[in-house]
Each structure stands twice: as C-alpha cells, then as structure tokens.
C-alpha positions in Angstrom: -9.2 28.1 8.3 -6.7 30.9 8.6 -6.2 30.7 12.3 -5.0 27.1 11.8 -2.4 27.8 9.1 0.7 29.7 9.9 1.4 32.8 7.8 -1.5 32.4 5.4 -2.2 35.6 3.4 -5.3 36.6 1.5 -5.5 37.8 -2.1 -9.1 37.3 -3.2 -10.0 36.3 -6.8 -13.3 37.7 -8.3 -13.8 34.3 -10.0 -16.3 32.4 -7.9 -20.0 31.7 -7.6 -21.7 34.3 -5.4 -24.0 31.8 -3.7 -22.6 30.1 -0.6 -22.6 26.3 -0.5 -23.4 24.0 2.4 -20.3 22.6 4.1 -21.6 19.1 3.5 -21.3 19.7 -0.3 -17.5 19.6 -0.1 -16.4 16.1 -0.9 -13.3 16.5 -3.0 -9.8 18.0 -2.8 -8.2 18.7 -6.2 -4.6 19.5 -6.8 -3.3 21.5 -9.8 0.0 23.0 -11.0 -0.2 26.5 -12.4 1.6 25.8 -15.7 2.8 29.4 -15.6 6.4 30.6 -15.5 6.4 32.3 -12.1 4.3 33.3 -9.1 3.6 36.9 -10.2 2.1 35.8 -13.6 0.1 33.0 -12.0 -1.4 35.2 -9.3 -2.2 37.8 -11.9 -4.2 35.3 -13.9 -6.0 33.7 -10.9 -7.1 37.2 -9.7 -8.0 38.7 -13.1 -11.6 39.4 -13.9 -11.0 38.2 -17.5 -9.4 34.8 -16.8 -12.5 33.0 -15.5 -10.2 30.8 -13.4 -9.4 30.7 -9.7 -8.7 28.4 -6.8 -9.3 28.3 -3.0 -5.6 28.1 -2.1 -2.4 29.0 -3.9 1.0 27.7 -2.8 4.0 29.8 -4.0 7.3 28.5 -5.1 8.7 29.4 -1.7 5.9 27.5 0.1 3.8 30.4 1.2 0.0 29.9 1.3 -2.4 32.4 -0.2 -6.2 32.1 0.1 -8.0 33.2 -3.0 -11.6 32.0 -2.5 -13.2 31.2 0.9 -14.0 27.5 1.2 -17.8 27.8 1.2 -17.8 29.5 -2.2 -17.4 27.6 -5.5 -14.0 28.5 -7.1 -13.5 28.0 -10.9 -10.7 25.5 -11.0 -11.9 22.1 -12.3 -13.9 22.9 -15.4 -15.5 20.0 -17.2 -14.7 17.2 -14.8 -16.0 13.9 -13.3 -15.2 11.2 -10.8 -17.2 8.3 -9.8 -20.9 9.4 -10.4 -20.2 13.1 -9.9 -19.8 15.7 -12.6 -18.8 19.4 -12.6 -16.6 19.0 -9.6 -16.2 22.7 -8.9 -19.4 22.5 -6.9 -18.1 19.7 -4.6 -14.4 20.5 -4.2 -11.7 22.6 -2.8 -9.0 23.5 -5.4 -5.3 24.0 -4.6 -3.0 25.5 -7.2 0.7 24.9 -6.7 3.3 27.1 -8.4 5.1 25.1 -11.1 5.9 26.1 -14.7 4.5 22.9 -15.9 5.3 20.7 -18.9 5.2 23.6 -21.4 7.6 25.9 -19.5 10.2 23.7 -17.9 8.4 21.3 -15.5 10.4 20.8 -12.3 10.2 19.1 -9.0 7.9 20.6 -6.4 10.0 22.1 -3.6 10.1 20.7 -0.1 8.6 23.9 1.3 5.7 23.6 -1.1 5.0 20.0 -0.1 5.2 20.8 3.6 2.7 23.6 3.1 0.5 21.3 1.0 0.5 18.6 3.7 -0.5 21.1 6.4 -3.4 22.7 4.5 -4.6 19.3 3.1 -4.8 17.7 6.5 -6.9 20.6 7.8 -9.2 20.4 4.8 -9.5 16.6 5.0 -10.4 16.8 8.7 -12.8 19.7 8.4 -14.8 18.3 5.5 -14.3 14.6 6.2 -12.9 14.0 2.7 -12.3 10.3 1.7 -8.8 9.5 0.5 -10.2 8.3 -2.9 -11.5 11.8 -3.4 -8.1 13.5 -3.1 -7.2 13.9 -6.8 -5.2 15.7 -9.4 -6.7 17.7 -12.2 -5.7 15.0 -14.6 -7.7 12.4 -12.7 -10.9 14.3 -13.1 -10.3 15.5 -16.7 -7.9 13.0 -18.3 -8.4 14.0 -21.9 -7.8 17.7 -21.1 -5.3 17.9 -18.3 -2.0 16.4 -17.2 -1.4 18.4 -14.0 0.0 18.1 -11.4 2.1 15.6 -13.4 4.5 12.8 -12.8 6.8 14.8 -10.4 3.9 15.3 -7.9 4.8 13.1 -4.8 1.6 11.0 -4.5 3.4 8.1 -2.9 4.9 10.3 -0.3 1.6 12.0 0.4 -0.1 8.7 0.8 2.3 7.9 3.7 0.9 11.1 5.3 -2.7 9.7 4.8 -3.3 12.0 1.9 -4.7 10.2 -1.2 -4.5 6.6 -2.2 -1.5 4.4 -3.3 -1.2 0.8 -4.1 0.5 -1.7 -1.7 2.4 -3.9 -4.1 6.1 -4.5 -3.5 8.2 -2.3 -5.8 10.6 -5.1 -6.9 7.7 -7.3 -7.7 6.1 -4.5 -9.7 9.2 -3.6 -11.6 9.6 -7.2 -12.8 6.3 -6.9 -14.6 7.1 -3.6 -16.3 6.8 -3.5 -20.1 5.3 -7.0 -20.2 2.6 -6.3 -22.8 -0.9 -6.9 -21.4 -3.1 -5.2 -23.9 -5.3 -8.4 -24.2 -6.6 -7.4 -20.8 -7.5 -3.9 -21.8 -11.2 -4.2 -21.2 -10.6 -5.6 -17.7 -8.1 -2.8 -17.0 -10.7 -0.2 -18.0 -13.2 -1.7 -15.7 -10.7 -1.4 -12.8 -10.2 2.3 -13.7 -14.0 2.8 -13.5 -14.1 1.2 -10.1 -11.3 3.4 -8.9 -13.3 6.4 -10.1 -12.1 7.4 -13.5 -14.8 8.4 -16.0 -13.6 6.4 -19.0 -15.1 8.2 -22.0 -13.0 7.9 -25.1 -13.7 7.7 -28.8 -10.4 6.5 -30.3 -7.1 4.9 -29.4 -5.3 8.2 -29.0 -7.7 9.3 -26.3 -7.4 5.9 -24.6 -3.6 6.3 -24.6 -4.0 9.7 -22.9 -6.1 8.1 -20.2 -3.4 5.4 -19.6 -0.7 8.1 -19.5 -2.6 10.0 -16.8 -2.9 6.8 -14.8 0.8 6.2 -15.2 1.7 9.8 -14.2 0.0 9.3 -10.9 0.7 5.6 -10.1 3.7 4.6 -12.2 5.7 7.8 -12.9 8.9 5.9 -13.8 7.6 5.1 -17.3 4.9 7.0 -19.0 4.2 5.6 -22.5 0.4 5.2 -22.7 0.8 1.4 -23.1 -0.9 -1.2 -20.9 1.6 -3.5 -19.4 1.3 -6.1 -16.5 2.6 -3.6 -14.0 -0.1 -1.0 -14.7 -2.7 -3.8 -14.7 -1.6 -5.0 -11.3 -1.5 -1.5 -9.8 -5.1 -0.8 -11.0 -6.3 -4.1 -9.6 -4.7 -3.4 -6.3 -6.2 0.0 -6.1 -9.7 -1.4 -6.5 -9.2 -3.4 -3.3 -8.0 -0.5 -1.1 -10.5 0.6 1.5 -11.7 4.0 0.5 
C-alpha cells in the first residue's frame, strides 16, 4: 500500500493479532475520530502496550498518513461491534483513525487536508479489497450504544460523491419540509429499515433507542440531532434501503 500513497510514514503499534488473515476476509472500512486533544497524545495511546487499542492508518491534523498496523493483521479498533450478520468487526475490517479532539475535548471540523488524505487512502483500500459502499462505516454505526464517532461533522455526503459510502438521494428541500414532523407511530417500520440498512438494533429501553436514532441522525441528518423520529428521518431510512449496495 505504501508505494501508492504519497508521504506515508510508519509507526507500528504492538496492539494487533499475530496471526495473518486472508485478504478475502477484509470486507469493511471503519472510520473513527481519536477523541484525544492532539496528535502526540493520540499516537502515544495507539502505540502503547497498555492501551489495547490501535488502527491500521492514522491521519494527523495536518493530513499526514501514518500506518500503524499492516492491512493483513487484525488491528484492535472496533471492539464489540456488528453490522448486517457480522459480529466482532475487527476481524473483517480496516480501521482508520482521524485526529480530532472529539465531543469531549472541543469537537471541530475535519480539515481539508485530512479529508483529501482520507479520500486517497480510502479509494486504494476500497479497490484493493473490493469493499461494498454499504460496508464503509463509522464507529458509531457498528457500536451505536457505545460510540458517537466520527460524529456529525464528518463529511459523509461529500464522501459519497467520491463513491465512498452511501447517501440518500432525496431532494434537500423536500426533506427539510418534513423535518420535525413527528412520526413516532411508524417507529417499528423505521427500525425495520435500519435493520435492512445494516444496523444491529439491540436496545432494552427508550434511552438506548434514542441513542440509536441520534447515531443515525449524526450520519444522515446532521442538521438536527435530537433522538426523535420525524418524517424526514423515516424517509431517509426508507430511501437508503433502496440504494444498490
């Protein structure tokens, strides 16, 4: 991979499975933000023996790319996770960490340099491992009750125009007119749509369900994140079910 990416450096993490995996096992591309104040601290954590976390690629605030675990080794980035009928997605994925302080430390926009770097490395990974666009996900998609990264500032819509990930095809003005129109009577139908998209809907109370709706909104309706089902969210979910994966 290195010969295809300009100026990639290597800073290996010790946190990976020693057994190599078959290239065909790689089915997912997962994006994270670091949730740590700066690059120095984030890199220290990802390369520390005691942290038990890592990633395959790290993108610095200035848009530089660092490889931390070779592709054919399982990096420890996803934790308890699921999508479609798959569980424990570490074994089937490439994980990319993008430097951002996150919601607890002053969440901010990802820089243009970061996104340009992300597009380059993502396209190479997608091509090399033939990754479906419905399997290009955020950490919050695969662990909605535990994680909220990469968050509402992550440019999913823009990436979809570069053929990275999925996005709905509904006219924005039409969508906006349905915003905040309560549609909770269709909650069970909405949940079924989420399952068809790939979300593993496993919740035990209304607070957990609200978290799942928020995660969906962060990705597909970042303009308003309130954990409430309205007609706009319902229509987006329905539309996503009809997109060719």
